[in-house]
C-alpha positions as CSV (number, residue, x, y, z in Angstrom):
1,M,-23.3,31.3,-9.4
2,N,-26.2,28.9,-10.6
3,E,-26.9,25.8,-8.6
4,K,-24.9,23.4,-10.6
5,N,-21.6,25.3,-10.3
6,R,-22.4,26.0,-6.7
7,K,-22.3,22.2,-6.2
8,K,-19.3,21.7,-8.3
9,K,-17.5,24.0,-6.1
10,Q,-18.7,22.4,-2.7
11,A,-17.6,19.0,-4.1
12,Q,-14.2,20.7,-5.0
13,D,-13.9,22.5,-1.6
14,L,-14.9,19.1,0.2
15,A,-12.2,17.2,-1.8
16,A,-9.3,19.8,-1.2
17,G,-10.3,19.7,2.6
18,R,-10.1,15.9,2.8
19,I,-6.7,15.7,0.7
20,M,-5.4,18.5,3.0
21,A,-6.5,16.3,6.2
22,I,-5.3,13.0,4.9
23,F,-1.8,14.6,4.1
24,L,-1.9,16.0,7.7
25,V,-2.6,12.8,9.2
26,T,0.3,11.2,7.1
27,V,2.6,13.6,8.7
28,V,1.4,13.1,12.1
29,L,1.5,9.2,11.6
30,L,5.1,9.3,10.4
31,W,5.9,11.1,13.2
32,G,4.2,8.9,15.8
33,M,5.7,5.7,14.0
34,S,9.0,7.1,13.9
35,Y,8.9,7.8,17.7
36,L,7.9,4.3,18.5
37,Y,10.7,3.0,16.0
38,D,13.2,4.9,18.1
39,M,11.7,3.4,21.3
40,M,12.1,0.0,19.9
41,V,15.6,0.4,18.6
42,Y,17.1,1.0,21.9
43,G,17.3,-2.1,24.3
44,A,16.3,0.0,27.4
45,T,13.0,1.0,25.7
46,F,12.5,-2.0,23.6
47,M,9.9,-3.7,25.5
48,Q,8.0,-0.4,26.2
49,G,8.1,0.5,22.8
50,Q,6.4,-2.8,21.9
51,L,3.8,-2.6,24.5
52,V,2.8,0.7,23.1
53,N,3.0,-0.2,19.8
54,N,0.7,-3.2,20.5
55,G,-1.5,-0.9,22.3
56,V,-1.9,1.3,19.2
57,M,-2.8,-1.6,17.3
58,A,-5.4,-2.8,19.3
59,V,-7.3,0.7,20.0
60,S,-7.1,1.7,16.2
61,G,-8.0,-1.7,15.0
62,L,-11.3,-1.5,17.3
63,A,-11.9,2.3,16.5
64,A,-11.7,1.5,12.6
65,V,-14.4,-1.5,13.2
66,I,-16.5,1.0,15.4
67,C,-16.2,3.7,12.6
68,L,-17.0,1.2,9.9
69,V,-20.1,0.0,11.3
70,L,-21.4,3.6,12.3
71,Y,-20.5,4.6,8.4
72,F,-22.4,1.8,7.1
73,T,-25.4,2.1,9.6
74,A,-25.4,6.0,8.7
75,K,-25.3,5.2,4.9
76,K,-28.1,2.9,5.0
77,R,-30.4,5.0,7.0
78,G,-29.2,8.0,4.7
79,T,-28.0,9.9,7.8
80,L,-24.5,10.2,6.7
81,H,-22.6,13.5,6.7
82,T,-21.0,13.5,3.2
83,E,-20.8,17.2,3.0
84,R,-18.4,16.9,6.0
85,V,-14.5,16.6,5.8
86,V,-14.3,14.4,8.9
87,N,-17.0,11.8,8.9
88,S,-16.9,8.1,10.1
89,G,-15.7,7.0,6.8
90,F,-12.9,9.2,6.9
91,L,-12.0,7.9,10.4
92,A,-12.2,4.4,9.7
93,L,-9.8,4.9,7.0
94,C,-7.5,6.8,9.3
95,F,-8.0,4.3,12.1
96,M,-7.2,1.3,9.2
97,V,-4.1,3.0,8.0
98,M,-2.9,3.4,11.9
99,C,-3.4,-0.2,12.4
100,A,-1.6,-1.2,9.3
101,C,1.3,0.8,10.4
102,S,1.3,-0.8,13.8
103,V,1.0,-4.3,12.2
104,I,4.4,-3.5,9.8
105,L,6.4,-2.3,13.0
106,A,5.2,-5.3,15.1
107,M,6.2,-7.8,12.2
108,D,9.7,-6.4,11.5
109,Y,10.4,-2.6,13.4
110,Y,13.5,-2.2,11.7
111,N,12.7,-2.8,8.0
112,G,9.2,-2.0,8.8
113,M,9.9,1.6,9.3
114,H,11.5,2.0,5.9
115,S,8.4,0.6,4.4
116,L,6.2,2.9,6.4
117,Y,8.1,5.9,4.6
118,I,6.9,4.6,1.3
119,F,3.5,3.2,2.5
120,L,2.3,6.3,4.3
121,P,2.9,8.7,1.4
122,A,1.8,6.3,-1.2
123,T,-1.4,6.0,0.9
124,A,-1.7,9.7,1.0
125,L,-1.3,10.3,-2.8
126,L,-3.9,7.3,-3.7
127,F,-6.4,8.9,-1.6
128,L,-5.4,12.1,-3.8
129,I,-5.9,10.3,-7.0
130,Y,-9.3,9.1,-5.9
131,H,-10.7,12.4,-5.4
132,V,-9.2,14.2,-8.6
133,Y,-8.9,11.4,-11.5
134,E,-10.9,9.1,-13.2
135,R,-12.1,6.0,-11.2
136,Q,-10.3,3.6,-13.5
137,F,-7.1,5.5,-12.9
138,F,-7.3,5.1,-9.3
139,T,-7.9,1.3,-9.8
140,F,-5.0,1.1,-11.9
141,C,-2.7,2.8,-9.3
142,L,-4.0,1.0,-6.5
143,V,-3.1,-2.5,-8.4
144,E,0.1,-1.1,-9.8
145,A,1.4,0.1,-6.4
146,V,0.6,-3.3,-4.7
147,A,2.3,-4.9,-7.7
148,I,5.3,-3.1,-7.5
149,F,5.5,-3.6,-3.7
150,A,5.4,-7.2,-4.2
151,A,8.3,-7.1,-6.7
152,Y,10.3,-4.9,-4.2
153,C,9.5,-7.7,-1.6
154,F,10.9,-10.5,-4.0
155,F,13.9,-8.1,-4.5
156,V,14.8,-7.7,-0.6
157,G,13.3,-11.1,0.3
158,S,10.8,-9.6,2.7
159,W,8.9,-11.7,4.8
160,A,5.6,-9.7,2.9
161,K,6.6,-11.4,-0.3
162,T,3.8,-13.9,-0.2
163,P,0.9,-11.8,1.0
164,A,1.9,-9.0,-1.3
165,L,1.9,-11.6,-4.3
166,V,-1.4,-13.1,-3.4
167,A,-2.8,-9.3,-3.1
168,A,-1.3,-8.1,-6.1
169,L,-2.5,-11.3,-7.9
170,V,-6.2,-11.0,-6.6
171,L,-6.2,-7.1,-7.4
172,C,-5.4,-8.0,-10.9
173,L,-7.9,-10.7,-11.4
174,I,-10.9,-8.5,-10.2
175,P,-10.9,-6.0,-13.1
176,M,-10.4,-8.6,-15.5
177,A,-13.4,-10.6,-14.1
178,L,-15.5,-7.3,-14.1
179,V,-14.8,-6.8,-17.6
180,L,-15.9,-10.7,-18.7
181,G,-18.9,-10.8,-16.3
182,K,-22.1,-9.7,-17.7
183,S,-24.2,-9.8,-14.7
184,D,-26.5,-6.9,-13.9
185,K,-25.8,-7.3,-10.3
186,L,-22.3,-6.5,-10.8
187,E,-23.0,-3.3,-13.0
188,K,-22.9,-0.9,-9.9
189,F,-19.7,-2.3,-8.5
190,T,-18.0,-2.2,-11.9
191,H,-19.1,1.4,-12.3
192,Q,-17.5,2.0,-8.8
193,V,-14.5,0.2,-9.6
194,M,-13.8,1.0,-13.3
195,G,-15.6,4.3,-13.8
196,G,-18.4,4.9,-16.7
197,Q,-16.4,4.2,-19.6
198,F,-13.5,1.9,-20.0
199,N,-11.7,0.0,-22.9
200,K,-12.4,-3.5,-22.2
201,R,-9.3,-4.7,-24.5
202,Y,-6.9,-2.3,-22.9
203,T,-8.2,-3.3,-19.5
204,M,-7.5,-6.8,-19.9
205,L,-4.2,-6.3,-21.8
206,V,-3.0,-4.1,-18.8
207,Y,-3.9,-6.3,-15.9
208,G,-3.1,-9.3,-17.7
209,V,0.4,-8.2,-18.1
210,T,0.8,-6.7,-14.5
211,L,-0.3,-10.0,-13.5
212,L,2.4,-11.9,-15.5
213,A,4.8,-9.3,-14.4
214,V,4.2,-10.0,-10.8
215,I,4.6,-13.8,-11.3
216,A,7.7,-13.3,-13.2
217,A,9.0,-11.2,-10.1
218,A,8.3,-14.0,-7.9
219,L,10.0,-16.5,-10.1
220,L,13.0,-14.5,-11.0
221,Q,13.6,-12.9,-7.5
222,G,16.7,-10.6,-7.0
223,K,17.6,-7.9,-9.1
224,L,15.2,-9.2,-12.0
225,A,12.4,-8.4,-9.6
226,L,13.6,-5.2,-9.1
227,V,13.8,-4.4,-12.7
228,V,10.1,-5.8,-13.1
229,G,8.9,-3.1,-10.5
230,L,10.8,-0.5,-12.2
231,V,9.2,-1.2,-15.5
232,L,5.9,-1.2,-13.7
233,G,6.5,2.0,-11.9
234,V,7.7,3.7,-15.1
235,Y,4.4,2.7,-17.1
236,M,2.6,4.0,-13.9
237,L,4.2,7.3,-14.2
238,A,3.6,7.6,-18.1
239,S,-0.2,6.8,-17.3
240,A,-0.3,9.6,-14.8
241,V,1.0,12.0,-17.5
242,Y,-1.9,10.8,-19.8
243,Y,-4.4,11.0,-17.4
244,T,-3.4,14.4,-16.0
245,V,-3.3,15.8,-19.8
246,K,-6.5,14.2,-20.4
247,A,-8.2,16.1,-17.4
248,I,-7.1,19.4,-18.3
């Protein structure tokens, strides 16, 4: 095996290891959060469940900050162990997801648990897409996932509808701004977000339509917002088929 093939195999093994690790973390987090949910459902253990959840939120948030500092420090010094499945960057991601789960339960433990059954698998799936597919498809899936979530929030009238709307609009505008911008300083960031090759007209069209769809969901609400979310979901699945065939 020559050096090029050896490095390619190492990269594939590393990606496979991290994908398996993140799915394992997802299963553990679902189990842990469902246990906290059970504690908060019953009156006798409600306060205890709230205290434990707040503790998990504080500890995981602090751990995420520490891991991020270690990650960027090691990256700046050139000592980051990118060859390891679990490094400071991976741990930071895990702790951030854990903290987000606790925040969701703290805001609305009943509906929040239902949201976690979607949020955690979706996060794991996005992690897989990041390692397997083209970067522009990962960005597309991330934006569409937030847009679909925003549409769902307007369908059920969730407390998260306003933050989800803002997040979806901002995420739609970022790729559009990168396409329109011609600054050399943004070239590296554009490559990280959109990949090496992307169609500018198609990018503007896709994210422009997604932005309008999210605004429509916010204005229409109810069942029409659900229809908007379903249409976006169908298009995302169709795009997944296209990129999968393209990658073969």
